[in-house]
C-alpha positions as CSV (number, residue, x, y, z in Angstrom):
1,M,-74.6,69.1,-2.7
2,R,-77.1,67.5,-0.5
3,I,-76.8,63.8,0.1
4,P,-80.1,62.0,0.1
5,F,-81.1,60.9,3.6
6,G,-81.2,57.2,2.4
7,L,-77.5,57.2,1.5
8,H,-76.5,58.5,4.9
9,R,-77.8,55.4,6.4
10,R,-75.7,53.2,4.0
11,I,-72.3,54.8,4.5
12,P,-71.3,52.9,7.7
13,R,-72.1,49.6,6.0
14,V,-70.0,50.5,2.9
15,R,-67.2,51.6,5.2
16,R,-67.3,48.2,7.0
17,V,-67.2,46.4,3.7
18,L,-64.2,48.4,2.6
19,E,-62.4,47.7,5.9
20,L,-63.2,44.0,5.6
21,L,-62.0,44.0,2.0
22,A,-58.7,45.7,3.1
23,Q,-58.3,43.2,5.9
24,T,-59.0,40.3,3.5
25,T,-56.4,41.7,1.1
26,V,-53.8,41.8,3.8
27,E,-54.6,38.3,4.9
28,R,-54.4,37.1,1.3
29,D,-51.0,38.7,0.8
30,A,-49.8,37.1,4.1
31,L,-51.0,33.7,2.9
32,R,-49.3,34.1,-0.4
33,E,-46.0,35.0,1.4
34,E,-46.5,31.9,3.6
35,R,-47.2,29.8,0.6
36,N,-44.0,31.1,-1.2
37,R,-42.0,30.4,2.0
38,L,-43.3,26.8,2.2
39,C,-42.6,26.3,-1.5
40,E,-39.0,27.4,-0.9
41,Q,-38.7,25.1,2.1
42,L,-40.1,22.2,-0.1
43,V,-37.6,22.9,-2.8
44,S,-34.8,23.0,-0.2
45,A,-36.0,19.8,1.4
46,R,-36.1,18.1,-2.0
47,I,-32.5,19.2,-2.7
48,E,-31.4,17.9,0.7
49,R,-33.3,14.7,0.0
50,D,-31.5,14.2,-3.4
51,A,-28.1,15.0,-1.8
52,F,-28.8,12.5,0.9
53,E,-29.9,9.8,-1.6
54,Q,-26.7,10.5,-3.6
55,S,-24.6,10.2,-0.4
56,C,-26.3,6.9,0.5
57,S,-25.6,5.6,-3.0
58,E,-21.9,6.5,-2.8
59,L,-21.6,5.0,0.6
60,K,-23.3,1.8,-0.6
61,E,-20.8,1.6,-3.5
62,R,-17.9,2.1,-1.2
63,Y,-19.2,-0.5,1.2
64,E,-19.7,-3.0,-1.6
65,A,-16.2,-2.3,-3.0
66,T,-14.6,-2.7,0.5
67,A,-16.6,-5.8,1.2
68,A,-15.4,-7.3,-2.1
69,E,-11.8,-6.5,-1.2
70,L,-12.2,-8.0,2.2
71,A,-13.7,-11.1,0.8
72,T,-10.7,-11.5,-1.6
73,L,-8.3,-11.1,1.3
74,Q,-10.2,-13.6,3.4
75,Q,-10.1,-16.1,0.6
76,R,-6.4,-15.6,0.1
77,N,-5.8,-16.0,3.9
78,E,-7.9,-19.2,3.9
79,R,-6.0,-20.6,1.0
80,L,-2.7,-19.9,2.8
81,D,-4.0,-21.4,6.0
82,R,-5.1,-24.6,4.2
83,A,-1.8,-24.8,2.4
84,L,0.1,-24.4,5.6
85,A,-2.0,-27.0,7.4
86,E,-1.4,-29.5,4.7
87,R,2.4,-28.9,4.4
88,V,3.7,-28.3,7.8
89,A,5.0,-31.3,9.7
90,G,3.9,-31.5,13.3
91,E,7.3,-32.0,14.8
92,H,9.0,-29.3,12.6
93,P,6.7,-26.3,12.7
94,L,9.1,-24.3,10.5
95,L,9.3,-26.9,7.7
96,Y,7.0,-28.1,4.9
97,G,7.4,-30.0,1.7
98,N,5.9,-30.0,-1.8
99,S,6.8,-32.4,-4.6
100,D,5.6,-30.1,-7.4
101,A,8.4,-30.3,-10.0
102,L,7.2,-27.1,-11.7
103,M,7.6,-25.2,-8.4
104,G,11.1,-26.7,-8.1
105,E,12.1,-25.2,-11.4
106,T,10.5,-21.9,-10.6
107,S,12.3,-21.8,-7.3
108,K,15.6,-22.4,-9.1
109,R,14.9,-19.4,-11.4
110,I,14.0,-17.2,-8.4
111,W,17.3,-18.1,-6.7
112,S,19.1,-17.0,-9.9
113,L,17.1,-13.8,-10.1
114,I,18.1,-12.8,-6.5
115,R,21.7,-14.0,-6.8
116,P,23.7,-11.2,-5.0
117,M,26.8,-9.5,-6.3
118,D,29.2,-7.1,-4.5
119,V,29.2,-3.4,-5.3
120,I,32.8,-2.4,-6.3
121,G,34.2,0.3,-4.1
122,K,31.2,0.5,-1.7
123,R,30.5,-1.0,1.7
124,L,27.4,-2.5,3.3
125,I,25.8,-1.0,6.4
126,R,22.9,-1.9,8.5
127,K,20.0,0.6,9.1
128,G,17.2,-0.1,11.6
129,R,17.0,-1.9,14.9
130,P,18.7,-5.3,15.7
131,H,17.0,-8.4,14.5
132,D,13.6,-8.0,12.8
133,G,13.2,-4.5,11.4
134,G,16.8,-3.8,10.2
135,Y,17.9,-3.8,6.6
136,I,21.3,-4.1,4.9
137,M,22.0,-1.2,2.5
138,V,24.9,0.1,0.3
139,D,26.5,3.1,1.9
140,S,26.0,5.3,-1.2
141,G,23.6,8.1,-2.0
142,L,21.8,8.0,1.3
143,Q,22.4,11.5,2.6
144,G,19.4,13.8,2.1
145,A,17.5,11.4,-0.1
146,I,13.7,11.0,-0.4
147,A,12.7,7.7,1.2
148,Y,9.4,5.9,0.9
149,S,8.7,3.6,3.8
150,L,5.7,1.3,3.0
151,G,4.5,-0.7,6.0
152,I,5.2,0.7,9.5
153,N,3.3,-1.4,12.2
154,D,5.1,-0.6,15.4
155,D,8.6,0.0,14.1
156,V,10.2,3.2,12.7
157,S,13.8,2.3,13.5
158,W,14.8,2.3,9.8
159,D,12.9,5.5,9.3
160,L,14.7,7.2,12.2
161,D,18.1,6.1,11.0
162,M,17.4,7.5,7.5
163,A,15.9,10.7,9.0
164,N,19.2,11.2,10.9
165,L,20.9,11.2,7.5
166,G,18.8,14.1,6.4
167,C,16.3,12.1,4.4
168,Q,12.6,13.0,4.1
169,I,10.6,9.9,4.9
170,Y,7.2,9.4,3.3
171,Q,5.4,6.7,5.3
172,Y,2.3,4.7,4.4
173,D,0.4,2.3,6.6
174,H,-3.4,2.1,6.8
175,T,-3.4,-0.4,9.6
176,I,-2.2,2.0,12.3
177,D,-3.7,5.1,13.9
178,A,-0.5,6.8,14.8
179,L,3.3,6.4,14.4
180,P,5.1,4.8,17.3
181,A,7.6,7.7,17.3
182,E,7.7,11.1,15.7
183,N,10.4,13.0,13.8
184,P,10.4,16.4,11.9
185,N,11.4,14.5,8.7
186,F,8.4,12.1,8.9
187,H,5.4,12.4,6.6
188,W,3.0,9.7,7.6
189,F,-0.3,8.9,5.7
190,K,-3.0,6.5,6.9
191,K,-3.0,4.8,3.5
192,G,-2.0,1.4,2.2
193,I,-0.3,0.5,-1.1
194,A,-1.8,-1.8,-3.7
195,A,-2.1,-2.3,-7.5
196,L,-5.3,-0.1,-7.7
197,P,-6.7,2.7,-5.6
198,T,-9.9,1.8,-3.6
199,A,-13.0,3.9,-3.7
200,D,-12.7,4.9,-0.1
201,G,-9.1,6.0,-0.4
202,T,-7.7,3.4,2.0
203,L,-5.4,2.0,-0.7
204,D,-3.5,3.8,-3.5
205,R,-0.9,3.2,-6.2
206,L,2.7,4.1,-5.3
207,D,3.2,5.7,-8.8
208,D,0.3,8.1,-8.1
209,L,1.5,9.0,-4.6
210,I,5.0,9.8,-5.9
211,R,3.5,12.1,-8.5
212,R,1.2,13.8,-5.9
213,N,4.2,14.4,-3.6
214,G,6.0,16.2,-6.4
215,H,8.7,13.5,-6.8
216,A,8.0,12.4,-10.3
217,E,11.2,13.9,-11.6
218,R,13.5,12.7,-8.8
219,D,16.0,9.9,-9.4
220,D,17.3,9.7,-5.8
221,L,14.4,7.9,-4.2
222,I,14.9,5.0,-1.8
223,L,12.2,2.4,-1.2
224,K,11.6,0.3,1.9
225,M,8.7,-2.1,1.6
226,D,7.2,-4.6,4.0
227,I,3.5,-4.8,3.1
228,E,2.7,-8.5,3.9
229,G,2.2,-10.0,0.4
230,F,0.9,-6.9,-1.4
231,E,4.4,-6.3,-2.7
232,W,3.7,-8.5,-5.7
233,E,0.7,-6.7,-7.1
234,T,2.4,-3.4,-6.2
235,F,5.4,-4.2,-8.4
236,E,3.2,-5.7,-11.1
237,A,1.3,-2.4,-11.4
238,M,4.4,-0.2,-11.1
239,D,5.5,1.7,-14.2
240,E,9.1,0.9,-15.3
241,G,9.9,4.6,-15.1
242,T,8.8,4.7,-11.4
243,L,10.9,1.6,-10.6
244,Q,14.0,3.2,-12.1
245,Q,13.6,6.3,-9.8
246,F,14.7,4.2,-6.9
247,S,18.5,4.2,-6.3
248,Q,18.1,1.5,-3.6
249,I,15.3,-0.9,-2.7
250,V,15.1,-2.9,0.6
251,L,12.1,-5.1,1.0
252,E,10.7,-8.1,2.8
253,V,9.0,-10.5,0.4
254,H,6.4,-13.1,1.4
255,T,4.7,-16.3,0.2
256,L,7.6,-17.3,-2.1
257,V,6.4,-20.9,-2.0
258,L,3.5,-21.2,0.4
259,G,1.1,-19.5,-2.1
260,G,1.4,-22.4,-4.6
261,S,2.6,-22.7,-8.2
262,E,0.4,-20.0,-9.8
263,L,1.5,-17.3,-7.3
264,Q,5.1,-18.4,-7.5
265,A,5.1,-18.0,-11.2
266,R,3.8,-14.4,-10.8
267,I,6.5,-13.8,-8.2
268,A,9.2,-14.9,-10.6
269,R,7.9,-12.5,-13.2
270,V,8.1,-9.6,-10.7
271,F,11.7,-10.6,-9.9
272,E,12.5,-10.5,-13.6
273,K,11.0,-7.0,-13.8
274,I,13.1,-5.7,-10.9
275,Y,16.2,-7.5,-12.2
276,R,16.2,-5.6,-15.5
277,S,17.0,-2.3,-13.7
278,H,18.3,-3.3,-10.3
279,Q,20.9,-5.7,-9.0
280,P,20.5,-7.8,-5.8
281,V,23.3,-7.1,-3.4
282,H,22.1,-8.8,-0.2
283,V,19.8,-11.7,0.7
284,H,18.6,-12.8,4.1
285,A,16.0,-15.5,5.0
286,N,13.6,-14.3,7.6
287,N,13.2,-17.1,10.1
288,H,9.9,-15.8,11.3
289,G,8.6,-17.5,8.1
290,Y,8.7,-21.1,6.9
291,V,11.3,-22.9,4.9
292,G,10.4,-25.8,2.6
293,I,11.6,-28.2,0.0
294,V,9.5,-27.7,-3.2
295,G,10.2,-29.9,-6.1
296,G,13.5,-30.8,-4.5
297,V,14.6,-27.2,-4.1
298,M,15.0,-25.5,-0.7
299,M,13.3,-22.1,-0.6
300,P,12.4,-19.9,2.4
301,D,8.9,-18.5,2.3
302,T,10.0,-15.0,3.5
303,M,13.2,-13.2,2.7
304,E,14.7,-9.7,3.0
305,L,16.4,-8.4,-0.1
306,T,18.5,-5.4,-1.0
307,Y,18.7,-4.0,-4.6
308,V,20.7,-1.1,-6.1
309,R,20.1,0.5,-9.4
310,R,22.5,-1.1,-12.0
311,A,23.3,2.2,-13.8
312,D,24.8,3.7,-10.6
313,H,27.5,1.0,-9.9
314,Q,29.9,-1.6,-11.1
315,F,29.7,-5.2,-9.7
316,A,31.9,-8.1,-8.9
317,L,31.2,-11.8,-8.0
318,C,30.1,-12.2,-4.4
319,H,32.0,-14.7,-2.3
320,R,30.1,-14.1,1.0
321,M,28.3,-16.8,2.9
322,F,24.6,-16.1,3.8
323,P,23.7,-15.3,6.4
324,S,26.6,-12.9,6.5
325,E,28.3,-10.9,9.3
326,F,25.8,-8.1,8.7
327,D,22.7,-10.2,9.4
328,M,20.8,-10.8,12.6
329,R,18.2,-13.5,13.3
330,C,14.7,-12.0,13.0
331,R,13.4,-14.5,15.4
332,T,15.9,-14.9,18.2
333,D,14.7,-18.2,19.7
334,V,15.5,-20.3,16.6
335,P,18.6,-20.5,14.3
336,D,18.9,-18.4,11.2
337,F,18.3,-20.2,7.9
338,F,21.6,-21.1,6.2
339,L,21.7,-20.2,2.5
340,G,25.3,-20.7,1.7
341,P,27.4,-19.1,-1.0
342,L,24.6,-17.5,-3.1
343,G,27.1,-15.7,-5.4
344,A,27.9,-19.1,-6.9
345,L,24.4,-19.5,-8.3
346,P,24.1,-19.5,-12.1
347,E,23.5,-16.1,-13.7
348,V,19.9,-15.8,-14.9
349,D,18.9,-15.7,-18.6
350,L,16.1,-13.2,-18.9
351,G,15.3,-14.7,-22.4
352,E,13.9,-17.7,-20.6
353,S,11.0,-15.8,-19.0
354,T,8.6,-17.7,-16.7
355,S,5.4,-18.3,-18.5
C-alpha cells in the first residue's frame, strides 16, 4: 500500500505527540504517587497530633491532681505550724497546753485504747538501731515472715534485722531515690502509702499493693509504719480483712493532739478499729515530738506502738513502767517522757465509740 506523500510529512509530528503523551502519563502517575504519599504523611501527622494532644491532656490532669494534693498538704502543714506557734511556751520548747475539755476526754479514751498488756509465754525483743528507728516486738512468728516496711528515709536497720530472720521485706517510700543499704531480701518501691492512689502513681493503697504482690491469702504479714501522719487515712481506708492479715504491727503515730479536736476524734476512731483485732503490748513516747496537757490530760504528740493479733495469743495485766528497760530515748539530748504504769489504765469500752 502506498502512503500518500502528505502523510509522510505528518508522521514525525504524530510521533512527537505520542512521546509527549507518554511522558505526560508518566509524570501524572508520579504526581499521583507523590500525592498519595503526602496524604499518608498527613494522616500519620494527624494521628501523632491527636496522640500528642491526648498526652498533653493526661499530663494536665496529673499536674492538676498533684497540685491539689500538694495544696492540701501545705494547708495541713500551715495549720500544724500555726497550732504549734500558739501552744508552745517559749522557755519549754517541748511543751504546750490546750484547755479544750473535749480533747481531754478524747485523750483519756486514746490512753485506754493503747493500754498495753503482757503476752503470756512470750518475750519482748528490740529490732532496729538504738534510739530512733528501733521497735519493740514480740518474739513470735518472725522467722521467714513477709514484712511491709512503710517509710524508709535514711534508716533500714529494722529491715535488716528482719531480713536476717529470713523475712522478705517489701519497702515503700516515695521521698527517697535509693535505699541507704541493700539486702537480697529487700523489695523497694518508690511509692508512698495513702488512702487513695494518685493519678501519677506516686501514692497507692496498702490493700492494693498486698494483693498485687500476691499476699492476699497470707496471714503471717508484719507491718512497720512510719509515714509522718498519713497513717490515719491509711488505716481509715484499710479493709478489716487486710488489717487482720498482720500478726504484728509496729508503728510511729503522729499529731495525737497537735492537730486539734477534729483530727484527734478521727485518730480515736482509728485506734478503735485496730483495737478490735489487735492488742497493744508496748507503748513508747517519742521525745522528738511534743508533749502537752490537753483538757487536763497529758498526751505526747508522737508515740511508738506495738500490736499483736488477738487471736494468736493470751494476755495478762501489764505491770511494767513506761518507758521500760527495752526503750531508748529517740532524742538523746533530752530525757524520755515518763508515762508510768500504763497497764493500770481502765479497759476501754468499744460500745462508747467516739463520735
